[in-house]
Steps between C-alpha positions, in 0.01 A plus 500: 500500500460265798421133461249370752483145630137513604503159671781602733417872513854592394617770263820505295637767277570388142866533405734350247698334777494128561349421838441188700218265409146614573344363820392140464761401240767268630712438193549635152630411157611765250699543180760775518755642259831518686865566419544120489216460248136408540429355844221285637483614863328310778479625858337400825259209534403450136165325493268399216323836521826688435570275200151557364542878534832473312338295222214746466751782461763334278325198348526127559790422265854510639699797371869535427681593820870534577466484878263339747531687827350300786743629761226620733254211462375368833253241364386369161173340398491223243377753243798727572747216469338397171529858370873504576554155348313603184728803455810287561379232256433753223847649548660153487309412182633821346856418607517795740637512853295685759669642808318381811510697824348288772407529862568205729132400488487525122818297461361220715169492312671497162735218607206292629327492161 
């Protein structure tokens, strides 16, 4: 069954495959189950809207993650940085180490705070 983006007049076929972000979205935040454990994944220019969409989907409270993958982050809003810090803080309070995969941009932003 096709999915129609009426505003843009585009049609996509629904599949089970992961595709790129829909038009208009610049960044994303997701929780994924990986071979390395549960991962908080951030990609692209993660703005407050992407964080809000994540919180609507998964809730506002930080969850237990084993990995934070920000290897493809190109920009972070204050809300996105706060989300990452919250997850790192909860892990530290629980005595757990979280693997952190960072892009150059993400590494600079994290070091500046």
